C-alpha positions in Angstrom: -2.4 25.6 19.8 -5.3 26.8 17.6 -7.7 24.1 18.5 -8.9 25.5 21.7 -10.1 28.9 22.9 -7.7 30.1 25.6 -8.1 32.9 28.0 -6.3 33.8 31.1 -7.8 35.3 34.2 -4.6 34.8 36.6 -6.9 36.6 37.2 -18.6 36.2 48.4 -24.1 32.9 55.2 -24.8 34.6 58.2 -21.7 36.4 59.3 -21.5 38.2 62.6 -20.3 41.8 62.6 -16.6 42.2 62.8 -14.9 43.3 66.1 -12.5 46.2 66.0 -9.2 45.3 67.4 -8.3 46.7 70.8 -7.1 50.2 70.9 -3.4 50.8 70.2 -1.3 53.9 70.7 -1.5 56.3 67.8 0.9 55.3 65.1 2.6 58.7 65.2 3.7 57.6 68.7 5.2 54.2 67.8 7.8 52.7 70.1 11.3 53.2 68.7 14.3 50.9 68.8 17.8 51.8 70.0 18.7 53.4 66.7 15.5 55.4 66.4 13.6 53.2 63.9 9.8 53.3 64.3 8.3 49.9 64.9 4.6 49.3 64.4 4.8 46.0 66.2 7.3 44.3 68.5 10.1 42.6 66.6 10.1 38.8 66.7 12.9 37.3 68.7 15.8 36.0 66.7 14.7 32.4 67.4 11.4 32.9 65.7 10.7 31.1 62.4 11.4 33.4 59.6 12.1 33.6 55.9 15.5 34.6 54.7 15.8 38.4 55.1 17.5 41.1 52.9 17.5 38.8 49.9 15.3 40.4 47.3 15.6 43.8 45.6 13.0 45.7 43.6 13.6 43.9 40.3 13.7 40.4 41.9 10.3 41.0 43.6 8.9 42.5 40.4 10.0 39.4 38.4 7.9 37.1 40.6 4.9 39.3 40.3 5.2 39.9 36.5 5.8 36.2 36.0 2.6 35.3 37.8 0.7 37.8 35.6 1.9 35.8 32.5 1.9 38.9 30.1 2.6 36.8 27.0 -0.2 34.3 27.7 -2.6 37.1 28.6 -1.9 39.0 25.3 -2.5 35.8 23.3 -5.3 34.4 25.3 -7.1 37.2 27.2 -6.9 40.0 24.6 -9.2 38.2 22.0 -11.9 38.0 24.7 -11.6 41.8 25.3 -11.5 42.5 21.6 -14.6 40.4 21.1 -16.4 42.3 23.8 -15.1 45.9 23.3 -13.4 46.0 19.9 -10.9 48.8 19.5 -11.7 50.2 22.9 -9.6 47.3 24.5 -6.4 49.3 25.1 -8.4 51.9 27.1 -10.0 49.1 29.1 -6.5 47.8 30.1 -5.5 51.4 31.1 -8.6 51.8 33.3 -7.9 48.4 35.0 -4.3 49.5 35.6 -5.5 52.8 37.1 -7.9 51.0 39.4 -5.1 48.7 40.7 -3.0 51.8 41.2 -5.8 53.5 43.1 -6.1 50.5 45.4 -2.3 50.5 45.9 -2.3 54.1 47.2 -3.7 53.1 50.6 -2.4 49.5 50.4 1.2 50.5 50.1 1.0 53.3 52.6 -0.4 50.7 55.1 2.6 48.4 54.1 4.8 50.8 56.2 3.2 49.2 59.2 3.3 45.6 58.0 6.3 43.4 57.0 4.7 39.9 56.8 4.4 37.2 54.2 0.7 36.9 54.9 -0.2 39.3 52.2 -3.8 40.6 52.3 -4.5 38.5 55.4 -2.0 40.6 57.5 -3.7 43.8 56.3 -7.1 42.5 57.2 -5.8 41.6 60.7 -4.5 45.1 61.1 -7.8 46.7 60.1 -10.6 44.3 61.0 -9.1 42.0 63.6 -8.0 38.4 63.7 -11.5 36.8 63.2 -12.0 38.5 59.8 -8.4 37.9 58.9 -8.9 34.2 59.4 -12.0 34.5 57.2 -9.7 36.3 54.6 -7.2 33.5 55.0 -9.9 31.0 54.0 -10.7 33.0 50.9 -7.0 33.4 50.0 -6.4 29.6 50.2 -9.5 28.9 48.1 -8.5 31.6 45.6 -4.9 30.6 44.9 -5.5 26.9 45.0 -8.4 27.3 42.5 -6.3 29.5 40.2 -3.4 27.0 40.2 -5.6 24.0 39.6 -7.3 25.6 36.6 -4.1 27.0 35.1 -2.2 23.8 35.5 -4.9 22.0 33.6 -4.8 24.5 30.8 -1.0 24.4 30.7 -1.2 20.6 30.2 -3.4 21.0 27.1 -1.3 23.8 25.6 1.9 21.8 26.2 0.4 18.7 24.6 -0.8 20.7 21.6 2.5 22.5 21.0 4.7 19.4 21.2 2.3 17.4 19.0 2.1 20.2 16.4 5.9 20.5 16.2 7.0 16.8 16.5 3.9 14.7 16.0 4.4 13.1 19.4 1.2 13.1 21.5 2.2 13.0 25.2 -0.9 12.9 27.5 -2.0 16.1 29.3 -1.6 14.5 32.7 2.0 13.6 32.1 2.9 17.2 31.2 1.2 18.4 34.4 3.0 15.9 36.7 6.4 16.5 35.2 6.4 20.4 35.2 4.5 20.6 38.5 7.3 18.5 40.1 9.8 20.9 38.5 8.2 24.1 39.8 7.7 22.5 43.2 11.4 21.6 43.4 12.4 25.1 42.4 10.1 26.6 45.0 11.5 24.4 47.7 15.1 25.2 46.8 14.6 28.9 47.3 14.2 32.2 45.4 17.7 32.0 43.8 16.8 29.0 41.6 13.4 30.4 40.7 14.7 33.8 39.8 17.2 32.4 37.3 14.4 30.6 35.5 11.9 33.5 35.7 14.5 36.0 34.4 15.0 34.0 31.2 11.3 33.3 30.6 10.1 36.9 31.2 12.8 38.3 28.9 11.8 35.9 26.3 8.1 36.9 26.6 8.9 40.6 26.5 11.2 40.2 23.4 8.7 38.3 21.3 5.8 40.6 22.0 8.1 43.5 21.4 9.1 41.9 18.1 5.5 41.6 17.1 4.8 45.3 17.8 8.0 46.4 15.9 7.2 44.2 12.9 3.7 45.7 12.8 5.1 49.2 12.9 7.6 48.3 10.2 4.9 46.8 8.0 2.1 49.4 8.4 3.7 52.4 10.0 3.0 54.4 13.1 -0.6 54.9 12.0 -1.5 51.7 13.7 -1.6 53.7 16.9 -4.8 55.4 16.1 -7.2 57.1 18.5 -10.2 56.4 16.2 -11.3 53.4 18.1 -11.3 55.1 21.6 -14.9 56.1 21.4 -17.5 56.0 24.2 -19.5 53.3 22.3 -16.4 51.1 22.2 -15.2 51.6 25.8 -18.5 52.0 27.6 -20.6 49.7 25.4 -22.5 46.5 26.4 -19.2 44.6 26.6 -17.7 46.8 29.3 -18.6 44.4 32.2 -16.8 41.3 30.8 -13.9 43.4 29.4 -13.3 45.0 32.8 -13.4 41.7 34.6 -10.9 40.0 32.3 -8.6 43.0 32.1 -8.6 43.4 35.9 -7.9 39.7 36.3 -4.7 40.2 34.4 -3.4 42.2 37.4 -4.2 39.6 40.1 -0.5 38.9 40.8 0.4 42.3 42.2 -0.2 40.9 45.8 3.1 39.0 45.3 5.0 42.2 46.0 3.9 42.3 49.7 4.0 38.5 50.1 7.8 38.7 49.6 8.1 41.6 52.1 10.0 39.5 54.7 12.7 38.7 52.2 13.0 42.2 50.8 15.9 44.6 51.3 14.6 47.6 53.1 10.9 46.5 52.6 9.3 49.9 53.3 11.0 51.3 50.2 11.4 48.2 48.1 7.8 46.9 48.2 6.1 50.2 47.0 8.7 50.6 44.3 8.2 47.0 43.1 4.4 47.2 43.2 4.3 50.4 41.1 6.9 49.0 38.7 4.7 45.9 38.2 1.5 47.9 37.7 3.3 50.2 35.2 5.0 47.4 33.3 1.9 45.2 33.0 -0.4 48.2 32.2 1.9 49.6 29.5 2.6 46.1 28.1 -1.0 45.2 27.7 -2.1 48.7 26.4 0.6 49.1 23.8 0.5 45.5 22.5 -3.3 45.5 22.1 -3.3 49.0 20.6 -0.8 47.9 17.9 -2.8 44.7 17.3 -6.1 46.6 17.0 -4.7 49.2 14.6 -3.0 46.6 12.4 -6.0 44.4 11.9 -8.2 47.6 11.6 -10.4 49.2 14.2 -13.5 48.4 12.1 -12.6 44.7 11.8 -10.9 43.8 15.1 -14.1 42.8 16.9 -15.3 40.5 14.2 -11.8 38.9 13.8 -11.5 38.2 17.6 -15.0 36.7 17.7 -14.4 34.4 14.7 -10.8 33.4 15.3 -10.0 33.9 19.0 -7.3 31.2 19.4 -5.5 31.9 16.1 -5.8 35.7 15.7 -2.5 36.7 17.3 -0.5 33.8 15.7 -1.9 34.6 12.2 -1.0 38.3 12.7 2.6 37.3 13.7 2.9 35.1 10.7 1.7 37.8 8.3 3.9 40.5 9.8 7.2 38.8 10.4 6.9 35.2 9.1 6.5 31.7 10.5 9.4 32.1 12.9 7.6 34.7 15.0 4.3 32.7 15.1 6.2 29.5 16.2 8.2 31.5 18.8 5.0 33.0 20.2 3.4 29.5 20.4 6.4 28.2 22.3 6.6 31.2 24.6 2.9 31.0 25.5 3.6 27.6 27.0 6.8 28.8 28.8 4.8 31.8 29.9 2.5 29.4 31.8 5.5 27.8 33.4 6.7 31.3 34.6 3.3 32.2 35.8 2.8 28.9 37.7 6.3 29.1 39.2 5.5 32.6 40.4 2.2 31.5 41.9 3.9 28.5 43.6 6.5 30.7 45.3 3.9 33.3 46.4 1.3 30.9 47.7 3.9 28.8 49.6 4.9 31.9 51.5 1.2 32.5 52.2 0.9 29.1 53.7 4.1 29.6 55.6 2.8 32.8 57.2 -0.6 31.2 58.1 1.2 28.3 59.7 3.4 30.6 61.7 0.4 32.6 62.8 -1.3 29.5 64.1 -4.2 29.5 61.6 -2.8 26.4 59.9 -0.6 23.6 61.2 2.7 24.9 62.5 4.6 22.4 60.2 3.9 24.7 57.3 6.1 27.4 58.8 9.2 25.3 58.6 12.0 26.5 56.3 14.9 24.9 54.5 18.6 25.8 54.9 18.2 28.4 52.2 15.3 30.0 54.1 12.6 28.8 51.7 9.2 27.6 52.8 10.0 24.1 51.6 7.3 22.1 53.3 4.6 24.6 52.3 5.8 24.3 48.7 5.5 20.6 48.8 2.0 20.6 50.4 0.8 23.1 47.7 2.0 20.9 44.9 0.4 17.8 46.4 -3.0 19.4 46.9 -3.0 20.9 43.4 -2.1 17.6 41.8 -4.6 15.6 43.9 -7.5 17.8 42.9 -6.5 17.7 39.2 -6.1 13.9 39.4 -9.6 13.4 40.8 -11.2 15.5 38.0 -9.2 14.1 35.1 -9.7 10.5 36.3 -13.5 11.2 36.5 -13.3 12.2 32.8 -13.6 16.0 33.2 -12.5 18.0 30.2 -9.2 19.9 31.1 -10.3 23.2 29.5 -14.1 23.2 29.6 -14.4 21.9 33.1 -11.2 22.1 35.2 -9.8 25.3 33.8 -13.1 27.2 33.4 -14.6 26.1 36.7 -11.6 26.7 38.9 -10.3 29.9 37.3 -13.8 31.4 37.5 -14.0 30.5 41.2 -10.4 31.8 41.8 -11.3 35.1 40.1 -14.4 35.6 42.2 -12.4 34.7 45.3 -9.7 37.3 44.5 -12.3 40.0 44.0 -13.8 39.1 47.4 -10.6 39.3 49.3 -9.7 42.6 47.6 -13.0 44.0 48.7 -12.3 42.8 52.3 -8.8 44.2 52.2 -10.1 47.6 50.9 -12.5 47.7 53.9 -9.6 46.9 56.2 -7.5 49.7 54.9 -10.3 52.3 55.3 -10.9 51.1 58.9 -7.2 51.0 59.7 -6.6 54.6 58.8 -9.8 55.7 60.5 -9.2 53.8 63.7 -5.6 55.1 64.1 -6.6 58.7 63.1 -4.0 58.9 60.4 -4.9 62.0 58.4 -1.6 63.5 57.3 -2.6 63.0 53.6 -6.3 62.8 52.9 -5.8 61.5 49.4 -3.7 58.6 50.6 -5.5 57.7 53.8 -9.2 58.6 53.1 -10.1 59.4 49.5 -8.2 56.8 47.5 -9.0 53.9 49.9 -12.7 54.8 50.0 -12.9 55.1 46.2 -11.1 51.8 45.9 -13.6 50.1 48.2 -16.5 51.5 46.1 -14.8 50.4 42.9 -14.4 46.8 44.1 -18.1 46.7 45.0 -18.8 47.5 41.4 -16.3 44.9 40.2 -17.8 42.3 42.6 -21.2 43.0 40.9 -19.6 42.6 37.5 -18.1 39.3 38.6 -21.4 37.8 39.5 -23.2 39.4 36.6 -20.7 38.0 34.1 -19.9 34.7 35.9 -21.2 32.6 33.0 -18.7 34.3 30.7 -15.9 33.4 33.1 -17.1 29.8 32.9 -16.7 29.9 29.1 -20.4 30.1 28.6 -21.2 27.1 30.8 -23.3 27.6 34.0 -25.3 25.0 35.8 -23.4 23.0 38.5 -20.3 25.2 38.1 -22.1 28.1 39.7 -22.6 26.1 42.9 -18.9 26.3 43.4 -19.3 29.9 44.3 -20.8 28.7 47.6 -17.2 27.8 48.5 -16.6 31.5 49.2 -19.2 32.0 52.0 -18.4 28.6 53.3 -14.7 29.4 53.9 -15.7 32.8 55.3 -17.9 31.2 57.9 -15.3 28.5 58.6 -12.6 31.2 59.0 -14.7 33.2 61.4 -15.4 30.1 63.4 -11.7 29.2 63.5 -10.7 32.7 64.6 -13.3 32.5 67.4 -12.3 29.0 68.5 -8.6 29.9 68.5 -8.0 33.5 69.8 -4.2 32.8 70.0 -3.9 33.2 66.2 -1.5 36.1 65.6 -1.1 37.7 62.2 0.8 40.7 63.7 4.2 39.1 63.7 6.7 41.6 62.2 10.2 40.9 60.9 11.9 44.1 60.2 
């Protein structure tokens, strides 16, 4: 586990101006059904293809989103990158990232009252900017989540191989680990949310317990003084490392979109989805902030930056061994690998529902919108696994390094794609509230969405400015992969123009 440097980031062409969707009645004059429930869009007929409704509560949806964030793997892998860049200011960086995500969520979750669709960001873009730009957003989403999965599966294979070899001496090839566990997660995705939730529940509790044990052991060893404010200085937080630190910290929150992707399966989605989203943001933000604060104080605010720079892959494990003994270090090494499994299972479930919604809308082949007897997007789950495995196979057979090439190239591209679609979604939210003249709460409908849009412009600049760092220091040909973003945008716009029957507005309430 200590041989490679790991970091997690789960982590944009001449384009015509967008066309505003045709005028709709003001949203405060929505049609109402027989029992007086306001409907932003007509309800689909009961014969329409749909996911299984009223299945998931707040905790269930939060589990999928938290799992996709891989908090354990992020603490072990991403935090040394932030410590190396910003030293003891790292906990503040995580707090700022959480607040930015919360700022975006203000308008995003208010707009969710008018959307109950597994299409995630794409459904929001359709509401605000129209179907052509939504189809462009769909292209970015497909590129983003496929890239993230390809890179993270490759990294998982290396971690699994290293762990088993260090514990047993048996060297099973990276590719074998990827095939076996990818088949397992695809099978769980195709079976439905019940099977996935049971696995995720165990894995997330294990991650939380072990990191909690580390923090408790550090307090027991060195006292409450490890939570010092001495490192929260302007030079640490806003120093030259701020750009890369913000980018990596923000990338640790990329999974919160899962909360709305599961909207069709939620119980009372207009209450469940906002609660689940804020629960995820709060849990992940507090988890990262407290754990990195304790780690920084234990190693020493004057030494943490040098330690993270010199020993990025072993720093956390060495600290666990010194504070609680070898059992905690070994447990953390094991749970880093299982954290990857939880993350990839969460991403598989989320992206399969994305493909389902795009197939139902007509943007992708309709076969993707088929569901199993349990109401799961089974065919979409199978297609997702096949595509991910095919790309990994091509690269590994060509001799590409699983970490330096496959992981770095594709996770960097996925992170850039995610920032791009967030920027597009932010613009859609601003336009949606302006076009429908919703001004009942200026903070929710004007100020927060506008600030969020400006913030993502800055983060987009940071992404480009620090792209070589996302690539692990390698540039060259890997930078050309960024052209994939404008290419899929143009292709999406062309698809939306060529097929005006695409409909992202399907609502299942």
